[in-house]
C-alpha positions, 0 to 999 in steps of 0.5 A: 559493542552494540551494533545499531541497525541503520534504517533502510530507506530508498526507492531502489532498495525497496524495488530490489527487495520487492523484486527478490520476494515477489517475482515468484508470484508473477501477477503480484509482481506485475501489480506491484510494478504498476502500483509503484509506477502509479505512485510515482505519477502522484508525486506532484500531489505531495511535498518533495520530502514525501515523494520517495516515501510513497514510491518506496511504500508502493514497492513494498506494499504487497511483500506480505504475500511472499512465502518468506514473509508469511506469518499471520496470513494477513499481508499488510501486517506480515509485510509491515512486521517483516520490514520492521525486523529488516530495519526499514523505518517505522513510517514505511512499515506503518504505511504498508501495514495500513494500506488500502483500508487494512484496518477494517479487514484486520478487525474481522480477522481478529488482528486489530490489536496486532495491526495497532502496533503500527500507527495509522497515518492519515496524510497525502502519502497514505492517500496516494498509496491507497489510490495507487493500489486501488487504481491498478489491477492484479495484472498491473494495468490501470483501472478505475477505483470502483472497477478495482473494488468490484474485481477484488470482491469478485476475486475474494468472494461474497463471504470473504473478509473483504466483502464483510467489511466492504461497507466500511472500507469502500467509503474510506478508499473512495474518500482517499481517491477523491482527495488524491484526484482533488490534489491532482487537479490542483497540481495540474492547474498550478503547472498550467497557470 
């Protein structure tokens, strides 16, 4: 008899998994909590069916930093592979794999073929995940997207992989931020009309 693995879904399960993996990394956990809260604030910009997905992905986006999940050392890929092995949906795994312009960093690390195991989604959900990640600092506080990128570059250093692809990655992140902010303005106009 073959046992089927049921896909894991849900915000509560995502939060529990992230908490179990990241509480030993207090700053990473604070950032993750902030990103999940920010993602929840962005739910008005998307279809009802996608609201839980973006918050679920937000809780899970940085689990690749946890020691039990580490494999390649590239947290988006490590997190996505762990989620896939653990029975999470392909879509959640792919959102984690590609958050915040991960494809650019994967290229310079020689991991672009591995990251291609997960399809890159271009959607309001992917935009919202990137925006939430890029508007929350390492300590969980909200920041401007440009300030967040500057902080990241300073933290990782001028010779880091992130710095080497910043000229490619930054326009992608800024475009996602503009789309989210445009959707937020539209949602605000709709609710005040």
